[in-house]
N, C-alpha and C positions, 0 to 999 in steps of 0.2 A: 145790547148786551153790557154790561162791563167787564172788562179784564183786570185782573188782579197781576199784582207782582210777588214773585214768592220771594219771601227774604225771613230773617229771623223771627219777625215778631206776627208772621202770618204761618207759621210752623207751629202746629199744635201739641201739646203735650205728649209727649212719645215714651214718656217711661211706665214701665209694664207694672201692673198692679199685683197684688199677691196672686198666688191660685196654684194650680196643677199645668205641667207643661200644656195638656190640651185644651187649657184655658185659653191658651194663643196660639193656637192653629197649627195646623199642619200641610205645610207645603210639600207638592209634590211636583218635582222638575225631572224631565225627560230628555234622556243622553240618544247622541248617537253612538253608531257602530265603535267598533275596537278603534283606535287611531283618532276617536272625532269626539272625546270625552271631556276634553279639556273645558269648552264653553260653557258645557253643562255644571261642571263641578264648580265653575268660578261663580254662575248663577247661583247654586244650591248655597254656596258660603257667604253669598250676599244675603240671601235669604235668612240663614240661621245668625247670623251677623245682627240685621235689622230687629230682631226678635222675636221670629216665628217659634212656636213651642216645640216644633218637630220639622225637621227637613228630610225626605226620602228624595233618592233617586233613581229613577225607573230606567235601567239599562236591557237592551237585549244579550242574551247571554254571552256573547262572541266578547262583549266589553265586560263581563262580569269581575272576572281576575282584575283586568287592567284598574276600574275603577276601586274595587277595593282595598289594592294597595297604596291608594290615594287619600283615602276617607277614614275618618275614625268618629266625630259625633254625627256625621249626616248617615243616615240608614242607606240601605240599597235592595232594590226590588229587582227580581226581573219583570219587565214587561217587553213580551214577545211582540206583539200587534194590539191592533185595535180591541179584539175580545179581552184581551190581558188588561186595558186600561181600561174599558169599562166594567170590569171587575174591581176593578182598584177603585174607581170612583164611587162607586155603592157606598164606600165606608165613610159613612157619615163625618168621619172626624176630618178628612180630605176636605178641605176648601178652599184651596188655592193651589191654581196649576200654572207652570211655566212650560212652555214648549216652543222649540226653536232655534236655541244656540246648539252650535252643531249639531241637529237632526238630521241633517240630509232631504234629498228631495225625492228619493226612492219610494217603491211601494207601501214600506214603513211608515215611514214620515207621511203619507200622505194618509194613510189607515187611521195614524193616531191624531192628526189632524181634526180628521173626518168625525171621529169617535168621540174629541173633546166638544166640537159642538153641536153635536148630537145632543150628548150631555145635557152641556149650556143650557141647551133651550127647554129642558126639562125641571132644572133647577136653579130656583131662582137665588138660593144662599149660596152660591158655587161663583167663582171667580177665577180669570185666565188671564196670563199676559201672552200673547203673541210676538215672538220678535225673530229675527232672522231668517232663519230657512222658513220659518209656517208664514213669514209674511208672502214670501215668493210664492207659497203652496194656494194662500188666499189669494194671492193676485191671480192664479192662473186659473180658476173657478168659480165663476161667479155666484154658484150657490152656495160655496163656504162663506163667500161676503154676505150673502142674504141671511146666513144661518147667524152672524154675530150679534149681542145685545150690547145693553148696556153697562152688564157685568164684564166684558171684554176691554181689556188696554191693548193697543195696538203701537209697537214703540220701533218705528219706520227712520230711517236715516234719508237724506235727500233722494239717491237713488231708487231705495224702498218704496218711497212716497208716490213716487213716478210711478212704477209697477203697479202700484194699489190702484192710484187715482192720476191717471194719466191725463185725463183732459182737465183739472185741477191745477195739477202740478204745470201744463201747459201755459194755462192762464198765469199763473202764479210767475214763471219765469219769462212771459213774455214783456219787453219793453215797454211801459206805458205810454199812451200817446194823451192821455187826458187823465185829470185827479177825480177824485184821490184815487192814488196808487191803489192795486191788488195785494196786501200782505199778508206773512206767512199767518198772521191773524186767521184773518180771512179766509185762508189756504186750510188750513187746519179746524176753522169751525164747519166748513164748507166738508170738507172729510168727513167729519165727525158727524156730521148731520148725512152722509149721504150712506154711510156703513153703519150708523146706529150703537157705535161702539165709544169710549173714550181711545182719543189719538195723542200721542205723545210723537210730535215732529221733530227729532232730535238736532241739537248744533249749538254753536254757542248762545243762539239766540231759540233756546227750544221752548216750545208751546202746547200745552198741553189742553183741549178741548174736548168738552161732553157734548152731545149730540143735543143737549137743550139749548144750546149758543154759548155754555159759559165757557170760559177761557183764562188762563194763568200762564203768566210767562217767568221764564225763569232767564235772564239775560248773565250768562257768566263772562261778562267784557268790563273795560277798566279797571276798576280796581277788583274788580273779581273775576279777571279773565284767570283762566285753568289749562293751558295749553298743552300741560304734561296727560290730559284728557285723550290725547290723541294718539292713543295704544293700543295695541290688539287686545281686544277682552273686556276694555272699558265699559263697552256697551251690554256685555253679556253680565255682568256687576250690576248694573242699572236695572237690567230685567228682574234679577234675584232680590236689590232691595225693595220694587216695587212687590214683587211675589210675597214678600215676608210681610211688609204693610196689609195686605191683604188678608195673607192668611190669619194675622193680629185681629183683621175688623174693619179697617178702615176702607171707606167706601174706594170705587177704582179711581176717581179723580182725586181724591186727593191722595190716595198709594202712590200715584203716578207724581203728583206734584212735588210732594215731600220727598219721593226717593230721586227726585232730578236735583231739588236741593242738597240733600245729603251727598250726592253724588259729587258735585262741586266741593262742596266742603271736604270732604277726604282730600280729595286732588291738592286744594289749595293747603292744608294741614301738613300734607307729606311733602310737596314740593318737589323742586327739579329729581330725575330719575326714578319716579313712578313709573311702577309696570302695575297690570291690571291685579295680580296677586295682593298687592299694596291697598287696596282701595277696604274691602271686607276689612284689614287687621288695624285700619286708621280710624274705622267707625267708632270704637269704643270711647277713643277721646274726642272725636266731635261729640257723641251722645253726652259724656259727662261733662263739657262744656255747656250744653242746654240747661244745665239743670241749677246751675251756679246761679 
């Protein structure tokens, strides 16, 4: 199976055609409790900046005032538990979901992950990004892994990848005794086939793989290195970029691949001193450059 490198020439047209905001999708980002909402707010900002027509933050009641004081263009809705999420997802205009950043690992978080997976098995037009805490919850229960499908994107870093796919991670980490060596591309492809979802294995050499064996590589090395991305919250923004592109109608493999490229482009455009909040604010500059 051919592996493609992601670069400016392979990025699709990201301009938004004329239309109503609902023509560009509605992304729902789920937040954790009070004091743990920053990661979800970063993801929501990323989804909005990348072009989702609407973005809603779903928060527990205890976090409602905290979040309301921090957002303007992003909408707010109480999502107390799994039943509330299921009711919200019944709105056909909500077509992309992000859960995991700052979500926590408690009963509410586990119920939300289960509700999202149950819903995703029934609605083929709906897509979801599972990041951070959601990945840990999926790794803890084989039935959650079994509920994944091609509409889902998993975004693990190295530690999360090892929790999700321990046997694959062990093989990838082992010293090769004969060739060819088992590469990160091989590991990501096997992970995607194993779980049936798109897997974005993060790192300077990010690999995105589809269950059918397709793989894209985005190498932020040499003249494209972006060490400033090693900052808290950068991964949350990446999850938001993917979610926003899903809401706009890009397929999961394309959304994950393009988001990884944009993520690095924003870091390179901003440069030293970057913090996660700067990534969504730099994105308009990057998008304008693509229209030249």
